[in-house]
C-alpha positions as a Markdown table, in Angstrom:
| # | Residue | x | y | z |
|---|---|---|---|---|
| 1 | Met | -47.8 | -22.9 | 96.6 |
| 2 | Pro | -50.3 | -25.6 | 97.3 |
| 3 | Pro | -52.1 | -25.4 | 100.7 |
| 4 | Arg | -50.7 | -27.4 | 103.5 |
| 5 | Leu | -52.7 | -30.2 | 105.1 |
| 6 | Asn | -54.1 | -29.1 | 108.3 |
| 7 | Leu | -54.5 | -32.1 | 110.7 |
| 8 | Thr | -57.1 | -30.2 | 112.6 |
| 9 | Ser | -59.3 | -29.6 | 109.7 |
| 10 | Ala | -62.8 | -31.1 | 109.5 |
| 11 | Ala | -62.0 | -33.3 | 106.5 |
| 12 | Phe | -59.2 | -35.0 | 108.4 |
| 13 | Arg | -61.4 | -35.5 | 111.5 |
| 14 | Ala | -64.1 | -37.2 | 109.4 |
| 15 | Leu | -61.7 | -40.0 | 108.4 |
| 16 | Ser | -61.9 | -43.1 | 110.6 |
| 17 | Leu | -59.1 | -45.6 | 110.6 |
| 18 | Arg | -60.1 | -49.2 | 111.4 |
| 19 | Thr | -57.7 | -52.0 | 112.0 |
| 20 | Ala | -58.5 | -55.7 | 111.1 |
| 21 | Ala | -59.3 | -57.9 | 114.0 |
| 22 | Ala | -56.4 | -60.1 | 115.1 |
| 23 | Pro | -57.0 | -63.8 | 114.3 |
| 24 | Ser | -57.5 | -66.1 | 117.2 |
| 25 | Ala | -54.4 | -68.1 | 117.7 |
| 26 | Ala | -56.1 | -70.6 | 119.9 |
| 27 | Gln | -58.5 | -71.8 | 117.2 |
| 28 | Pro | -57.0 | -74.8 | 115.3 |
| 29 | Leu | -57.1 | -75.1 | 111.5 |
| 30 | Ser | -59.5 | -78.1 | 111.5 |
| 31 | Gln | -62.2 | -76.2 | 113.4 |
| 32 | Lys | -61.9 | -73.3 | 110.9 |
| 33 | Leu | -62.5 | -75.8 | 108.0 |
| 34 | Leu | -65.5 | -77.3 | 109.8 |
| 35 | Ala | -66.9 | -73.8 | 110.4 |
| 36 | Val | -66.6 | -72.9 | 106.7 |
| 37 | Ala | -68.2 | -76.1 | 105.6 |
| 38 | Ala | -71.2 | -75.7 | 108.0 |
| 39 | Ala | -71.8 | -72.1 | 106.9 |
| 40 | Pro | -75.0 | -71.7 | 104.8 |
| 41 | Val | -74.6 | -71.0 | 101.2 |
| 42 | Thr | -76.8 | -68.4 | 99.5 |
| 43 | Val | -77.5 | -68.8 | 95.8 |
| 44 | Val | -77.8 | -65.5 | 93.9 |
| 45 | Ala | -79.6 | -65.6 | 90.5 |
| 46 | Arg | -77.7 | -63.5 | 87.9 |
| 47 | Arg | -79.6 | -61.6 | 85.3 |
| 48 | Phe | -76.8 | -61.6 | 82.8 |
| 49 | Tyr | -77.4 | -58.0 | 81.7 |
| 50 | Ser | -74.3 | -56.4 | 80.2 |
| 51 | Asp | -75.0 | -53.1 | 81.8 |
| 52 | Asn | -75.6 | -54.5 | 85.3 |
| 53 | Leu | -72.2 | -54.0 | 86.9 |
| 54 | Thr | -73.3 | -53.6 | 90.5 |
| 55 | Pro | -74.4 | -56.8 | 92.3 |
| 56 | Asp | -77.6 | -56.8 | 94.3 |
| 57 | Ser | -77.2 | -55.8 | 97.9 |
| 58 | Gln | -79.6 | -58.6 | 99.1 |
| 59 | Pro | -80.3 | -61.9 | 97.4 |
| 60 | Pro | -83.9 | -62.1 | 96.0 |
| 61 | Lys | -86.4 | -64.4 | 97.4 |
| 62 | Ser | -87.2 | -67.7 | 95.9 |
| 63 | Ser | -90.5 | -66.4 | 94.5 |
| 64 | Glu | -88.8 | -63.4 | 92.9 |
| 65 | Ile | -86.1 | -65.5 | 91.0 |
| 66 | Pro | -87.0 | -65.3 | 87.3 |
| 67 | Pro | -87.3 | -68.6 | 85.4 |
| 68 | Ser | -84.2 | -69.8 | 83.6 |
| 69 | Asn | -84.1 | -69.2 | 79.8 |
| 70 | Leu | -81.3 | -71.7 | 79.2 |
| 71 | Val | -83.8 | -74.6 | 78.6 |
| 72 | Pro | -86.6 | -73.1 | 76.5 |
| 73 | Glu | -89.8 | -74.9 | 75.9 |
| 74 | Leu | -90.1 | -76.8 | 72.6 |
| 75 | Ser | -91.9 | -74.8 | 70.0 |
| 76 | Gln | -94.4 | -76.2 | 67.5 |
| 77 | Asp | -91.7 | -76.5 | 64.8 |
| 78 | Ala | -89.4 | -78.4 | 67.1 |
| 79 | Ala | -92.1 | -80.7 | 68.2 |
| 80 | Ala | -93.1 | -81.4 | 64.6 |
| 81 | Ala | -89.4 | -82.1 | 63.7 |
| 82 | Gln | -89.1 | -84.5 | 66.6 |
| 83 | Lys | -92.3 | -86.3 | 65.6 |
| 84 | Lys | -91.0 | -86.5 | 62.0 |
| 85 | Leu | -87.7 | -88.0 | 63.2 |
| 86 | Gln | -89.6 | -90.7 | 65.1 |
| 87 | Asn | -91.6 | -91.5 | 62.0 |
| 88 | Val | -88.4 | -91.8 | 60.0 |
| 89 | Asn | -86.9 | -94.2 | 62.6 |
| 90 | Ala | -90.0 | -96.3 | 62.5 |
| 91 | Leu | -89.9 | -96.5 | 58.7 |
| 92 | Asn | -86.2 | -97.5 | 58.8 |
| 93 | Arg | -87.0 | -100.4 | 61.2 |
| 94 | Leu | -89.8 | -101.6 | 58.9 |
| 95 | Glu | -87.4 | -101.5 | 56.0 |
| 96 | Met | -84.9 | -103.6 | 57.9 |
| 97 | Val | -87.7 | -106.1 | 58.7 |
| 98 | Ala | -88.5 | -106.3 | 55.0 |
| 99 | Tyr | -84.9 | -107.2 | 54.3 |
| 100 | Gly | -85.0 | -109.9 | 56.9 |
| 101 | Leu | -82.9 | -108.1 | 59.5 |
| 102 | Asn | -83.6 | -107.6 | 63.2 |
| 103 | Pro | -84.2 | -103.9 | 63.7 |
| 104 | Phe | -83.4 | -104.1 | 67.4 |
| 105 | Asp | -80.1 | -105.8 | 67.0 |
| 106 | Ala | -77.3 | -103.6 | 68.2 |
| 107 | Glu | -74.8 | -104.9 | 65.5 |
| 108 | Glu | -77.2 | -104.0 | 62.7 |
| 109 | Glu | -78.2 | -100.6 | 64.0 |
| 110 | Gly | -77.8 | -98.1 | 61.2 |
| 111 | His | -76.9 | -100.6 | 58.5 |
| 112 | Lys | -79.3 | -101.3 | 55.7 |
| 113 | Tyr | -77.9 | -104.7 | 54.6 |
| 114 | Gly | -76.1 | -105.7 | 57.8 |
| 115 | Leu | -72.4 | -106.1 | 58.5 |
| 116 | Pro | -70.2 | -108.5 | 56.4 |
| 117 | Ser | -68.8 | -111.6 | 58.0 |
| 118 | Leu | -65.2 | -111.7 | 59.0 |
| 119 | Pro | -62.6 | -112.4 | 57.6 |
| 120 | Leu | -63.4 | -110.6 | 54.4 |
| 121 | Pro | -63.2 | -112.6 | 51.1 |
| 122 | Ser | -60.3 | -111.8 | 48.8 |
| 123 | Glu | -62.5 | -110.1 | 46.1 |
| 124 | Leu | -63.5 | -107.4 | 48.6 |
| 125 | His | -59.9 | -106.2 | 48.8 |
| 126 | Lys | -59.1 | -102.8 | 47.4 |
| 127 | Asp | -56.6 | -104.2 | 44.9 |
| 128 | His | -59.2 | -106.7 | 43.6 |
| 129 | Arg | -62.2 | -104.5 | 43.3 |
| 130 | Tyr | -62.2 | -104.8 | 39.5 |
| 131 | Asp | -62.6 | -107.9 | 37.3 |
| 132 | Asp | -59.4 | -109.8 | 36.8 |
| 133 | Val | -59.4 | -109.6 | 33.1 |
| 134 | Leu | -60.3 | -105.9 | 33.2 |
| 135 | Gly | -57.4 | -105.1 | 35.5 |
| 136 | Gln | -54.9 | -107.1 | 33.5 |
| 137 | Val | -55.9 | -105.6 | 30.2 |
| 138 | Thr | -55.9 | -102.1 | 31.6 |
| 139 | Arg | -52.3 | -102.5 | 32.6 |
| 140 | Leu | -51.4 | -103.9 | 29.2 |
| 141 | Leu | -52.9 | -100.7 | 27.7 |
| 142 | Met | -50.8 | -98.5 | 30.0 |
| 143 | Lys | -47.8 | -96.7 | 28.6 |
| 144 | Asp | -45.1 | -94.8 | 30.5 |
| 145 | Gly | -46.8 | -95.6 | 33.8 |
| 146 | Lys | -49.9 | -93.5 | 33.0 |
| 147 | Leu | -52.5 | -95.7 | 34.6 |
| 148 | Ser | -55.2 | -93.0 | 34.7 |
| 149 | Lys | -55.0 | -92.6 | 30.9 |
| 150 | Ala | -55.2 | -96.4 | 30.4 |
| 151 | Gln | -58.3 | -96.4 | 32.6 |
| 152 | Arg | -59.9 | -93.7 | 30.5 |
| 153 | Asp | -59.1 | -95.7 | 27.4 |
| 154 | Met | -60.6 | -98.8 | 28.9 |
| 155 | Ala | -63.8 | -96.8 | 29.9 |
| 156 | Met | -64.1 | -95.7 | 26.2 |
| 157 | Ile | -63.6 | -99.3 | 25.0 |
| 158 | Leu | -66.3 | -100.6 | 27.3 |
| 159 | Asn | -68.7 | -97.8 | 26.3 |
| 160 | Tyr | -68.1 | -98.7 | 22.6 |
| 161 | Leu | -68.9 | -102.3 | 23.3 |
| 162 | Arg | -72.0 | -101.4 | 25.3 |
| 163 | Thr | -73.4 | -99.2 | 22.5 |
| 164 | Ser | -72.5 | -101.5 | 19.6 |
| 165 | Pro | -75.1 | -103.7 | 18.0 |
| 166 | Pro | -75.1 | -107.5 | 18.7 |
| 167 | Pro | -72.3 | -109.2 | 16.9 |
| 168 | Lys | -72.9 | -111.7 | 14.0 |
| 169 | Leu | -71.0 | -114.9 | 14.8 |
| 170 | Asn | -69.0 | -116.9 | 12.4 |
| 171 | Pro | -69.8 | -120.7 | 12.7 |
| 172 | Leu | -66.3 | -121.5 | 11.4 |
| 173 | Arg | -64.7 | -119.6 | 14.3 |
| 174 | Pro | -66.9 | -120.4 | 17.4 |
| 175 | Leu | -66.5 | -118.6 | 20.7 |
| 176 | Ile | -65.3 | -120.2 | 23.9 |
| 177 | Pro | -67.8 | -122.8 | 25.3 |
| 178 | Gly | -70.1 | -121.3 | 27.9 |
| 179 | Ser | -70.3 | -117.8 | 26.4 |
| 180 | Pro | -73.6 | -116.0 | 26.4 |
| 181 | Ala | -75.8 | -115.5 | 23.4 |
| 182 | Pro | -74.7 | -112.7 | 21.0 |
| 183 | His | -77.6 | -110.4 | 21.8 |
| 184 | Phe | -76.6 | -110.5 | 25.5 |
| 185 | Leu | -73.0 | -109.4 | 25.0 |
| 186 | Pro | -73.6 | -105.7 | 24.6 |
| 187 | Leu | -75.5 | -105.7 | 27.9 |
| 188 | Asp | -72.4 | -106.7 | 29.8 |
| 189 | Pro | -69.3 | -105.2 | 28.1 |
| 190 | Val | -66.9 | -106.8 | 30.6 |
| 191 | Thr | -68.1 | -110.2 | 29.6 |
| 192 | Tyr | -67.9 | -109.1 | 26.0 |
| 193 | Leu | -64.2 | -108.3 | 26.5 |
| 194 | Arg | -63.6 | -111.5 | 28.4 |
| 195 | Val | -65.2 | -113.7 | 25.8 |
| 196 | Ala | -63.2 | -112.1 | 23.0 |
| 197 | Ile | -59.9 | -112.5 | 24.7 |
| 198 | Asp | -60.5 | -116.1 | 26.0 |
| 199 | Ser | -61.8 | -117.2 | 22.5 |
| 200 | Val | -58.5 | -116.4 | 20.8 |
| 201 | Ala | -56.1 | -117.1 | 23.7 |
| 202 | Pro | -53.6 | -119.9 | 22.8 |
| 203 | Leu | -53.4 | -123.0 | 24.9 |
| 204 | Val | -49.7 | -123.5 | 24.4 |
| 205 | Arg | -46.5 | -121.6 | 23.4 |
| 206 | Ile | -43.5 | -122.9 | 21.5 |
| 207 | Arg | -40.4 | -123.1 | 23.6 |
| 208 | Gly | -37.0 | -123.6 | 22.0 |
| 209 | Phe | -34.0 | -125.4 | 23.5 |
| 210 | Arg | -30.7 | -124.3 | 21.9 |
| 211 | Gly | -28.5 | -126.9 | 20.4 |
| 212 | Leu | -30.6 | -129.9 | 21.3 |
| 213 | Ala | -31.8 | -130.5 | 17.7 |
| 214 | Gly | -28.2 | -131.1 | 16.4 |
| 215 | Gly | -26.0 | -128.8 | 14.5 |
| 216 | Gly | -26.7 | -125.9 | 16.8 |
| 217 | Arg | -30.4 | -125.8 | 15.9 |
| 218 | Asn | -33.1 | -125.2 | 18.5 |
| 219 | Leu | -35.4 | -128.0 | 19.5 |
| 220 | Glu | -39.0 | -126.6 | 19.6 |
| 221 | Val | -41.3 | -128.0 | 22.3 |
| 222 | Pro | -44.9 | -127.0 | 23.2 |
| 223 | Ala | -45.4 | -125.7 | 26.7 |
| 224 | Pro | -48.7 | -125.1 | 28.4 |
| 225 | Leu | -49.8 | -121.6 | 29.5 |
| 226 | Ala | -51.6 | -120.5 | 32.6 |
| 227 | Ala | -54.8 | -118.4 | 32.4 |
| 228 | Arg | -53.1 | -115.0 | 32.8 |
| 229 | Gln | -50.4 | -115.9 | 30.3 |
| 230 | Arg | -53.0 | -117.0 | 27.7 |
| 231 | Arg | -54.9 | -113.8 | 28.1 |
| 232 | Arg | -51.8 | -111.6 | 27.9 |
| 233 | Thr | -50.7 | -113.3 | 24.7 |
| 234 | Ala | -54.1 | -112.9 | 23.1 |
| 235 | Phe | -54.4 | -109.3 | 24.0 |
| 236 | Met | -50.9 | -108.5 | 22.7 |
| 237 | Trp | -52.0 | -110.1 | 19.4 |
| 238 | Ile | -55.0 | -107.8 | 19.4 |
| 239 | Leu | -52.8 | -104.7 | 20.1 |
| 240 | Asp | -50.5 | -105.8 | 17.1 |
| 241 | Ala | -53.6 | -106.0 | 14.9 |
| 242 | Val | -54.7 | -102.5 | 16.2 |
| 243 | Gln | -51.4 | -101.0 | 15.2 |
| 244 | Lys | -51.8 | -102.3 | 11.7 |
| 245 | Arg | -55.3 | -100.9 | 11.3 |
| 246 | Lys | -55.7 | -97.8 | 9.2 |
| 247 | Ser | -56.1 | -94.7 | 11.3 |
| 248 | Lys | -59.3 | -92.7 | 11.0 |
| 249 | Gly | -57.9 | -89.5 | 12.4 |
| 250 | Ser | -56.2 | -88.1 | 15.5 |
| 251 | Gly | -57.5 | -87.6 | 19.0 |
| 252 | Arg | -57.7 | -89.3 | 22.4 |
| 253 | Lys | -60.7 | -91.4 | 21.3 |
| 254 | Met | -59.2 | -92.9 | 18.2 |
| 255 | Phe | -57.0 | -95.5 | 19.8 |
| 256 | Pro | -59.7 | -96.9 | 22.2 |
| 257 | Thr | -62.1 | -96.9 | 19.2 |
| 258 | Arg | -59.7 | -99.0 | 17.1 |
| 259 | Val | -59.2 | -101.4 | 20.0 |
| 260 | Ala | -62.9 | -101.8 | 20.5 |
| 261 | Glu | -63.4 | -102.4 | 16.8 |
| 262 | Glu | -60.8 | -105.1 | 16.8 |
| 263 | Ile | -62.5 | -106.8 | 19.7 |
| 264 | Val | -65.8 | -106.8 | 17.8 |
| 265 | Ala | -63.9 | -108.2 | 14.8 |
| 266 | Val | -62.5 | -111.0 | 17.0 |
| 267 | Val | -66.0 | -112.0 | 18.2 |
| 268 | Glu | -67.4 | -111.9 | 14.7 |
| 269 | Gly | -64.5 | -114.0 | 13.4 |
| 270 | Arg | -63.1 | -111.3 | 11.0 |
| 271 | Ser | -59.8 | -110.7 | 12.8 |
| 272 | Asn | -56.4 | -112.1 | 11.8 |
| 273 | Val | -55.8 | -113.0 | 15.5 |
| 274 | Trp | -57.6 | -116.3 | 14.8 |
| 275 | Asp | -55.0 | -117.2 | 12.2 |
| 276 | Lys | -52.2 | -116.6 | 14.7 |
| 277 | Arg | -53.9 | -118.9 | 17.2 |
| 278 | Ala | -54.4 | -121.6 | 14.6 |
| 279 | Gln | -50.8 | -121.4 | 13.5 |
| 280 | Val | -49.5 | -121.7 | 17.1 |
| 281 | His | -51.7 | -124.7 | 17.8 |
| 282 | Lys | -50.7 | -126.3 | 14.5 |
| 283 | Leu | -47.0 | -125.9 | 15.3 |
| 284 | Gly | -47.6 | -127.2 | 18.8 |
| 285 | Thr | -49.2 | -130.3 | 17.4 |
| 286 | Ala | -46.3 | -130.9 | 15.0 |
| 287 | Thr | -43.6 | -130.5 | 17.7 |
| 288 | Arg | -45.2 | -132.5 | 20.5 |
| 289 | Ala | -43.2 | -135.5 | 19.5 |
| 290 | Asn | -40.1 | -133.7 | 20.7 |
| 291 | Leu | -41.3 | -134.1 | 24.3 |
| 292 | Met | -40.1 | -137.7 | 24.2 |
| 293 | Asn | -36.5 | -136.6 | 23.7 |
| 294 | Ala | -34.3 | -137.8 | 26.6 |
| 295 | Gln | -32.4 | -134.5 | 26.9 |
| 296 | Ile | -35.7 | -132.5 | 27.1 |
| 297 | Lys | -36.9 | -134.5 | 30.1 |
| 298 | Asn | -34.0 | -133.1 | 32.1 |
| 299 | Phe | -35.3 | -129.6 | 31.6 |
| 300 | Leu | -39.0 | -130.2 | 32.2 |
């Protein structure tokens, strides 16, 4: 059996029981708060050692507090990096002055060419970031909604036009007025494509009115075309000529190569698209007298 606790033993007599002092009921709460606020506050510097689990019994003196390591002094590498950053900022300001900008303007801070004026023009819109003719022709090349494939084909076409030699023009089939010289066309393939399409684009289309010619025949009347309609008609003629070209093999690059070859043939006056254009214009000249028909005026 375990030994019983003897109340008269020395171990029990060594224990001392202390009771907490009863709080003064007469002291109000406001005076307690003032006393706590007026009490001096002692700042104890921590050493932040992981094995120091017992706090110091007495706070160290001000002369014994070690310096803080949270803000170290700048080393030579940091000072050199800061000096280099200042030199870079100075060079950027000189470059802004060279471009005619105010380097101390808050609106132009961090901008090499300055901010654009608002509202933005329409050509800076995301849907109009490409040339108008380039975007229209790319969508005419698209099949089954595969725009990315049409864009790859257009990139191959422009690359072929850029690397091709200067075209040899035919004086009997001149290009559109205002076009650049032939040796300048490969330097700008987008202009090359625009000149080729605009040169063979028809000015009119033949519109037929059923039953107005008598005997159930159609009365043909020339109708003017807008710029996008003219370019669409011209490029569809070019695609028809491409389909009739003899294939040189299979592969992803063959179709863009045939389109580019047809465009070069159009500029040099060797394509049959010129004959289609001349035929439409000849028919439009022959049928322009039908515009004086009294029944036609009601539809126009």
